[in-house]
Residue, then its C-alpha position, 0 to 999 in steps of 0.5 A: x941702184x936704189x931699188x924701192x923693193x915695191x912694184x905696182x904693175x898696171x895693164x891697159x889691155x889694148x892701149x896704143x900710143x897712137x891714141x894716147x899722144x894726142x890726148x897727152x898733147x891736149x892735156x887730157x891724161x894728166x896722171x899718165x903725163x906725169x908717169x911719162x915725164x918722170x920715167x922711161x917710156x917705149x913701145x913693147x912688142x906683143x907676142x904672136x899669136x894674139x891669143x889672150x891666155x897664151x899672151x897673158x901667161x907669157x907676161x906672167x911667167x916671162x917664158x914662151x908657151x912651150x914652157x908655160x904650156x898654155x897654148x889656146x883657149x881650149x884643150x882636149x879633154x878625152x873626146x871633148x874640148x875644155x877651156x884652158x885654165x890656170x891650172x894648165x900652166x906648168x911654169x911659176x908666175x911672178x906672183x908665185x915667185x914673190x909669194x914664196x918669198x914672203x912678199x904681200x902680193x896682190x893680183x887684180x882682174x888678171x885674165x886667168x881662172x881660177x884665182x891662184x894661191x898668193x901671199x895676199x889677194x888674187x882676183x880672177x877677171x871673172x869675179x869682176x864681171x857682170x853676167x848680163x842677166x837680170x836675175x843673176x847679175x854676178x857669176x857664182x863661180x866658186x873660185x874667183x877670188x882668194x878664199x875669205x875675201x868674197x864677202x869683203x870684195x863682192x859688195x864692191x862690184x857695180x851693177x850696170x844698171x846703177x849707171x846713169x846719165x852722169x856716167x854714160x853721157x861723157x862717153x855718148x853725149x847724145x845717148x837720148x838718141x839711141x834706139x835701145x830696142x835695136x841698138x845695144x851700144x849703150x847696154x855694151x858700154x854700161x856693162x864694160x864700164x861697170x866691170x872696169x869700175x868693179x875691178x878698180x874698186x877691188x884694186x883700191x880697196x886692196x891697195x890701201x894697206x901695206x903690200x910690196x907687189x901689186x898687179x892690176x889689169x884694166x881691160x876697158x880700152x880693149x873691150x870697148x875698142x872691139x865694140x866702138x873703135x870702128x866709130x872713132x875719127x876718121x869715119x870709116x864704113x859706118x853710118x853717119x848716124x852711128x858715127x855721131x853717136x859713138x865717135x868719142x867713146x874711145x877717147x873718153x875711155x882713155x880719159x877714164x883710165x887716166x883717172x883710175x891710173x891717178x888713184x893707183x899712183x896716189x896709193x903707190x906713193x912716190x918711192x914705188x916702182x910703177x910699170x904701166x903696159x899694154x898687151x898690144x895696141x888697137x888700130x884706130x885710123x887708116x889700119x883699121x880692118x875693113x871687115x867689121x867685128x866686135x868679138x875680142x878674138x878678132x886679132x885683125x884689130x890688134x897692132x903689134x905694139x903695146x905701150x910701156x911706161x916705168x918710173x921709180x928709184x933707179x929709173x931714167x927720166x926721159x929715156x926711150x926703151x928699145x926692143x922690149x917684148x911682153x916676155x920682158x915684164x916678168x924679169x923686170x919686175x923681179x929684177x926691181x924686187x931684187x930677185x934673180x931672173x936667170x932661166x927666163x926667156x925675157x930679159x930685163x928692160x936695161x934701157x930704163x935702168x940707170x945701173x945695169x942688172x948684175x949677173x952675179x945674183x944667186x938663182x933662187x927661182x922657185x919651181x913651183x908647179x901650178x898644175x899640182x896646186x890647182x884642182x881641175x875645172x869642175x863641170x860648172x866652172x868649164x861651162x861657164x868659162x865656155x860661155x865667157x869665150x863665146x860671149x867675148x868672141x873667142x870661140x863659137x858655140x858651134x865649134x864647141x858643140x862639134x863632134x871634132x871639138x877635141x881635134x880642132x882644139x889640138x890643132x889650134x894649140x899646135x898652130x898657136x905654138x908653131x906661130x910662137x916658134x916663128x916669132x923667134x926664128x925656130x922654123x924647124x920646130x914650127x915646120x914639124x907642128x905645121x906639117x902635122x896639122x896640115x896632114x890632118x887637115x890639108x884644106x886649111x890654107x893657114x897651115x900650108x902657107x905657113x909651112x911653106x914659109x918655114x920650108x923657104x926660110x930652111x932652104x927647101x924651095x921645092x917642098x915650099x912650091x908643092x905646098x903653095x900649089x896645094x893651096x892654089x888647087x883648093x880654090x885660093x883667091x887669085x891674089x893669094x896665089x899670085x902672091x904666093x908664087x911671087x914669094x917663091x920666085x923671089x926666093x929662087x932669084x927670079x926677080x922680074x917674074x916675082x915682081x910681076x906677081x906681087x904687083x898683080x896681087x897688090x892690085x887686086x887686094x892692096x890692103x894685105x899686110x906685107x905686100x908693098x914691103x915685099x915689093x920694095x925689097x925687090x925693087x931694092x935688089x933690082x937697084x930701083x931705090x926710088x921705086x923701093x922707097x915708094x913702096x916701103x912708104x906705101x906699106x907703112x901708111x897702112x901697116x905702120x909697124x911693118x919690119x921689112x919696110x922699116x929695115x928697107x928704108x933704113x938700108x936706103x938711108x944707110x946707103x945714101x949716108x944719112x945715118x941718123x935716119x937709118x938708125x931711127x928706121x933700123x931701131x924701129x924694125x928691130x923693135x918690131x921684129x927682134x929676131x932678124x940678123x939682117x936688121x942687127x947687122x945694118x944697125x952695127x954698120x950704121x953705128x960704125x959709121x957714126x963712131x959708136x964702135x962699142x954699140x956697133x960690136x953689141x949689134x953685131x954680136x946680136x946678129x951672130x947669136x941669131x945667125x952664127x954663120x952670117x959671113x958679112x957679120x963675122x967679117x964686121x965683128x972682127x973689125x970691130x973687136x979690133x977697133x974696140x980692143x985698141 
């Protein structure tokens, strides 16, 4: 494969294909359309939980939080809580590896602080941010940018007060009707638009020279989305006046990002690898949460898939990339640069490559410990980061000031880590963390419910039952009690009783995620396939990426002999939930029926890696291995 050995990585935080496709069809995103038409695209699964520092550290390092050490927004420091920073990361990021190899590397607007050593330039997201204060429009944090570059880049920052009608009217054509005394919408828009323009100005200045690796993050879509997506058509639970004023903000945000993408592509040239991704999507239509919140910490607005587009030498044109997640960004970048990827939790996105990666590359990954290279946050820096967490909705002031702040930070990090283990099927490790949290704070339902889920997955239904009852005793709403009991009854094989409970729960709270998928699964087990299909589709109308519903429809299609439909449903399910042996087993059966025996063998081998004692998969693997050997 003719690798360009140069990579431009672009992050569009919060971008979602559901918003992009209509704009592409209308010709409103020509720059992205060019990227899509000349390369490979796909959906990329986010990481759980959707905690920013955890997710972006995983993107940068290619390893899970248990290895890179950044597990939340705050950590304990004595009897208080202090913000986590880049100094808490214990695994090398791709820029550490590239810099150690002598590659000129520019990182712009990456959500971390402080700016890190790089063989090039590093610009923290806090350096591009306006403060919102008239007297001091910019933060004076001392380590926001690579030493020596502040005087060069600071003049490129744009004050929100510089934006006028020419900049704002494309977003809010009726801006003159906004009562700015009581409606902060225009001020929010101007601030976030100015920050994005500042980051773009710095990126284009740095990229207008020789370099090998660059990463630029634009968070405009995410930041505007949390404030304005509720006004995006179709009209939801907002006033008609607000809907009329702000209905076009999100569409224009995508158009503006496309314009900035065009300039970056122009600077990159044709011979460079370009990878565009988003860390998650944002719900834009029926899946929008009923409760309104503008804080970026409200992950109810997040959808579990971001977008992915990649082009360059050796990259397939017009190819769909299946099954990727954010851990795969770092190893793919390193591979495109000709560097080894051994030891990372993520994998190279092989579907995009014309030539699969060779396993024979000798390992020379650096083992730099960033914690030893970055001084701890001083008092002023810690205070500034706390304020940023509050301003962006990631933390509450009363939580930071609580006498229990340190313990709450410990519990939050442990719960985050447990959810990360759960995403990849490590129920035992997750359970240990969750039980510790539950012992300290038995009143927190999420700890008990998630621990019960782990007990059930590990086969200890009695322990799961005890935890469920403890939740119900703490005045849980009736729909939650019915659902938890229904799940346990299903695990015990009491399907009719389980169905009764789940239907009752769904009738009281129909928007709860996953309940119709569980109902459909029970209908399927009872042989009531038409009702199962209706329940699965009902789930997908509200939660379009539910892995259980997608898998259920794939299983039904396979049973009916519709292999093409089964394959599509099951691949979508595998993309949504990579760790699920049943999905990969069903994929193997489908591929076998289609005569794709080698692909079927790979799928069943994946099922067995996740569940080595899976009897049906073992039997199928023997059959497929025998056929493939002939």
